[in-house]
C-alpha positions, -999 to +999 in steps of 0.1 A: +044-270+039+027-255+008+051-237-016+045-200-020+027-191-052+050-180-080+048-145-095+029-141-127+031-113-153+008-095-177+016-072-206+005-037-197+014-019-229+044-003-212+063-033-199+052-064-179+036-060-145+041-087-118+014-101-095+010-130-071-023-149-071-035-175-045-068-191-034-103-189-047-135-171-039-144-135-038-114-114-050-093-093-027-064-071-041-035-062-018-018-029-027+016-024-011+033+007+003+058+028-015+093+014-023+081-021-012+064-049-031+039-078-027+061-095+000+049-071+027+015-089+024+028-124+030+009-129+062-023-116+046-020-138+016-016-168+038-046-158+060-070-149+032-062-174+005-082-201+022-115-182+016-107-156-011-090-152-044-061-130-034-041-109-058-010-090-047+006-070-075+039-051-076+032-015-085+048-002-116+085+007-109+085-015-078+096-051-071+094-072-103+072-049-123+086-028-152+095+009-148+074+034-166+086+049-199+055+072-203+028+088-182+007+065-162-017+063-132-014+035-107-052+032-105-053+024-142-027-003-137-050-019-111-080-016-134-060-032-163-049-061-140-085-068-129-096-068-166-067-092-174-079-115-147-116-113-156-125-097-123-156-075-123-152-061-088-130-067-058-122-055-023-091-034-024-068-035+006-040-009+005-013+005+028+003+040+025+009+045-012-013+014-019-040+029+002-040+060-020-042+039-051-071+020-036-090+053-029-081+065-064-096+034-079-128+039-060-129+074-075-118+067-110-131+031-115-159+029-090-176-001-106-145-022-099-145-016-062-167-035-037-151-022-006-119-006+007-095-013+035-072+017+038-042+016+061-018+043+072-031+070+048-061+090+037-060+095+000-033+098-027-029+135-017-012+134+016-012+165+039+021+163+058+025+188+086+042+168+114+078+180+118+089+143+123+075+134+089+086+164+070+122+163+083+124+126+075+113+132+039+138+160+036+165+134+046+152+111+019+155+139-007+190+149+004+203+113+004+188+106-031+202+138-045+236+128-033+232+093-047+236+079-012+213+048-013+223+035+021+215+068+038+182+068+020+173+033+031+182+041+067+159+071+066+131+050+049+133+023+075+125+048+103+089+046+092+088+011+107+093+020+144+077+054+138+083+085+159+079+070+193+102+039+191+137+029+180+145+002+154+155-021+182+118-023+191+107-037+157+112-074+149+145-077+130+130-099+104+106-072+094+135-046+092+154-071+071+125-077+047+118-040+043+155-033+036+155-060+010+123-047-007+134-011-006+168-019-021+153-040-048+130-011-058+154+018-055+181+000-076+156-003-105+159+035-109+185+060-118+191+095-104+173+122-125+150+098-144+116+113-152+087+107-128+060+096-152+032+093-125+001+113-132-017+122-100-054+119-094-067+152-081-093+166-057-094+133-039-104+146-005-134+164-019-144+135-041-140+110-013-173+122+001-190+104-029-173+070-023-203+047-021-188+015-007-178+006+029-144+018+039-124+004+068-096+028+078-069+012+099-040+029+117-011+018+139-013+036+172+024+045+171+023+060+136+031+097+129+005+123+138+001+130+101-009+094+093-031+091+123-049+123+114-053+114+077-067+079+084-092+093+108-102+121+084-109+095+057-131+075+080-151+107+088-152+118+052-167+088+034-204+080+039-197+045+053-164+049+071-152+027+100-120+034+120-098+008+137-065+012+156-039-015+160-021-009+193+017-013+196+024-008+158+033+022+136+030+024+098+028-013+091+004-029+115-002-058+090+033-069+095+039-061+132+006-076+144-007-097+116-031-116+139-049-085+149-048-069+114-061-101+098-089-104+123-100-068+115-099-075+078-117-108+081-145-093+102-149-065+077-150-089+048-176-109+066-198-078+071-201-070+034 
């Protein structure tokens, strides 16, 4: 059995940012969801590293990457990482928060992006209307305000089964891995610390000008909001393609990696 590649680090100017790198060939960058880290992509790293140079960073303030001490944009961190690695352009594959960062990078650094795979999101400006989603986020905020990390984690983990299933219907190893990643990230932060993120704006309007192929993937059991936004992105960009992974919610790459990896591999092969 081949040992998993070790994390590497690069100096960003505001702390060291961590990334995993494996394989060789055309570069692919995997951008993880909020409160998680590069480990959510383990099955994709293993599947793609035989034919591609795969880079899976931990976003700033997540996993092994440094917290921000000044204003920053996640898209600029991606651009800095690619420059550090000497990569002129790459396919960006992002899920949820990482999907928003991938779209932002196509808008702010278009020359760096060869194509996008966007999963469980539209852009970095979500439009949440579904009562299931809004009530769950209200639970997050209440738990964090009270300093109740365990209550927050339990609410966060409900995104795994989604609104139509219970946690018992999700493989326990995925629940365990998400709990571990979420706790690792949330414990890096303190209550009341400044949020230094600088948003990218007018993303939905600007998405019409994205000039690269976009594969928008959604889990069939995800919330109505995420289903709607993923479909909207596929309809908005000039070369948008929509795919649905049955039997999964917000994290189809982990629940059905065989199906997800086949979608990504076919898309990469079409470029």
